C-alpha positions as a Markdown table, in Angstrom:
| # | Residue | x | y | z |
|---|---|---|---|---|
| 1 | Met | -6.8 | -23.7 | -1.0 |
| 2 | Lys | -8.3 | -20.8 | 0.3 |
| 3 | Ile | -7.8 | -17.2 | -1.0 |
| 4 | Tyr | -9.9 | -14.3 | 0.4 |
| 5 | Glu | -9.9 | -10.7 | 0.8 |
| 6 | Lys | -10.3 | -8.9 | 3.7 |
| 7 | Lys | -11.5 | -5.1 | 4.9 |
| 8 | Tyr | -10.6 | -3.1 | 7.5 |
| 9 | Phe | -12.5 | 0.2 | 8.5 |
| 10 | Glu | -11.6 | 3.2 | 10.4 |
| 11 | Gln | -13.6 | 2.9 | 13.9 |
| 12 | Lys | -16.4 | 5.1 | 14.4 |
| 13 | Thr | -18.6 | 5.9 | 17.4 |
| 14 | Thr | -21.3 | 8.0 | 15.5 |
| 15 | Thr | -23.8 | 6.8 | 12.6 |
| 16 | Glu | -21.0 | 8.1 | 10.1 |
| 17 | Gln | -20.1 | 5.7 | 6.7 |
| 18 | Lys | -16.8 | 4.4 | 8.3 |
| 19 | Lys | -13.5 | 5.1 | 5.5 |
| 20 | Leu | -12.1 | 2.1 | 4.1 |
| 21 | Leu | -8.7 | 1.9 | 6.0 |
| 22 | Cys | -7.3 | -1.5 | 4.3 |
| 23 | Val | -7.7 | -4.4 | 2.0 |
| 24 | Thr | -5.4 | -7.3 | 2.2 |
| 25 | Thr | -5.9 | -10.7 | 0.3 |
| 26 | Tyr | -4.9 | -13.9 | 2.4 |
| 27 | Glu | -4.1 | -17.2 | 1.0 |
| 28 | Glu | -4.2 | -20.1 | 3.5 |
| 29 | Gly | -4.4 | -17.4 | 6.4 |
| 30 | Glu | -1.2 | -15.7 | 5.1 |
| 31 | Lys | -1.1 | -12.2 | 3.3 |
| 32 | Asn | -0.4 | -13.5 | -0.1 |
| 33 | Gly | -0.7 | -10.6 | -2.8 |
| 34 | Lys | -1.4 | -6.8 | -2.6 |
| 35 | Glu | -2.0 | -5.0 | 0.4 |
| 36 | Lys | -3.7 | -1.5 | -0.1 |
| 37 | Trp | -4.0 | 1.3 | 2.4 |
| 38 | Phe | -5.9 | 4.5 | 2.2 |
| 39 | Phe | -6.1 | 8.0 | 3.4 |
| 40 | Lys | -9.4 | 9.3 | 5.1 |
| 41 | Asn | -10.1 | 11.1 | 1.8 |
| 42 | Gly | -10.1 | 7.5 | -0.2 |
| 43 | Ser | -6.8 | 8.0 | -2.3 |
| 44 | Leu | -4.3 | 5.5 | -2.0 |
| 45 | Ser | -1.7 | 5.7 | 0.9 |
| 46 | Lys | 0.4 | 2.6 | 0.0 |
| 47 | Glu | 0.8 | -0.7 | -1.6 |
| 48 | Ile | 2.6 | -3.5 | -0.3 |
| 49 | Ile | 3.2 | -6.8 | -2.0 |
| 50 | Tyr | 3.2 | -10.1 | -0.1 |
| 51 | Lys | 4.5 | -14.2 | -0.9 |
| 52 | Lys | 3.1 | -16.2 | 1.8 |
| 53 | Gly | 3.4 | -13.6 | 4.4 |
| 54 | Val | 6.5 | -11.8 | 3.4 |
| 55 | Lys | 7.0 | -8.8 | 1.4 |
| 56 | Glu | 8.4 | -9.5 | -1.8 |
| 57 | Gly | 8.7 | -7.0 | -4.3 |
| 58 | Ile | 8.1 | -2.5 | -4.4 |
| 59 | Glu | 6.5 | -1.5 | -1.7 |
| 60 | Lys | 5.0 | 1.9 | -2.9 |
| 61 | His | 3.8 | 5.4 | -0.3 |
| 62 | Tyr | 1.8 | 7.6 | -2.1 |
| 63 | Tyr | 1.6 | 11.8 | -0.9 |
| 64 | Lys | -2.0 | 12.6 | -0.7 |
| 65 | Asn | -2.1 | 14.2 | -4.4 |
| 66 | Lys | -1.2 | 10.8 | -5.7 |
| 67 | Lys | 2.5 | 11.2 | -6.0 |
| 68 | Ile | 4.7 | 8.7 | -5.0 |
| 69 | Arg | 6.4 | 9.4 | -1.9 |
| 70 | Cys | 8.9 | 6.2 | -1.7 |
| 71 | Lys | 9.5 | 2.9 | -2.8 |
| 72 | Ile | 11.0 | 0.3 | -0.8 |
| 73 | Tyr | 12.3 | -2.6 | -2.5 |
| 74 | Tyr | 12.3 | -6.2 | -0.8 |
| 75 | Glu | 13.8 | -9.7 | -1.5 |
| 76 | Asn | 12.4 | -12.7 | 0.4 |
| 77 | Gly | 11.2 | -10.4 | 3.5 |
| 78 | Arg | 14.2 | -8.5 | 3.1 |
| 79 | Met | 14.6 | -4.6 | 2.4 |
| 80 | Cys | 17.2 | -4.0 | -0.3 |
| 81 | Tyr | 17.0 | -0.3 | -1.2 |
| 82 | Ile | 14.3 | 2.6 | -0.6 |
| 83 | Lys | 14.0 | 5.4 | -3.2 |
| 84 | His | 12.4 | 8.4 | -1.4 |
| 85 | Tyr | 10.6 | 11.0 | -3.6 |
| 86 | Asn | 9.9 | 15.2 | -3.0 |
| 87 | Asp | 6.5 | 16.1 | -3.1 |
| 88 | Asn | 7.3 | 18.7 | -5.4 |
| 89 | Glu | 9.5 | 16.4 | -7.4 |
| 90 | Lys | 8.1 | 15.3 | -11.2 |
| 91 | Asn | 8.2 | 11.6 | -10.2 |
| 92 | Asn | 6.5 | 10.7 | -13.5 |
| 93 | Lys | 8.5 | 8.9 | -16.4 |
| 94 | Asn | 7.5 | 11.1 | -19.0 |
| 95 | Asn | 8.0 | 14.4 | -17.3 |
| 96 | Lys | 11.9 | 16.0 | -17.1 |
| 97 | Lys | 13.1 | 19.0 | -15.0 |
């Protein structure tokens, strides 16, 4: 069983340090595990879970301020449900309106 992680960087034509855009885990040539995408500032943009190349579980998208923008629920690669959050909404369980 071959498991490896692949990192994707933005392309730059200058000598500036390239920014990490995405980290993906592969198993036997298919996406398997968490795939993480990043904003240019380095904070997490989205997180996707794959099982044997198919989306599975909860995909999370974030605002640049690190609050959750939306959650997309997948089962066997099929989207089941989307929950959107307002940028100003307190989307932490411990916070009450």
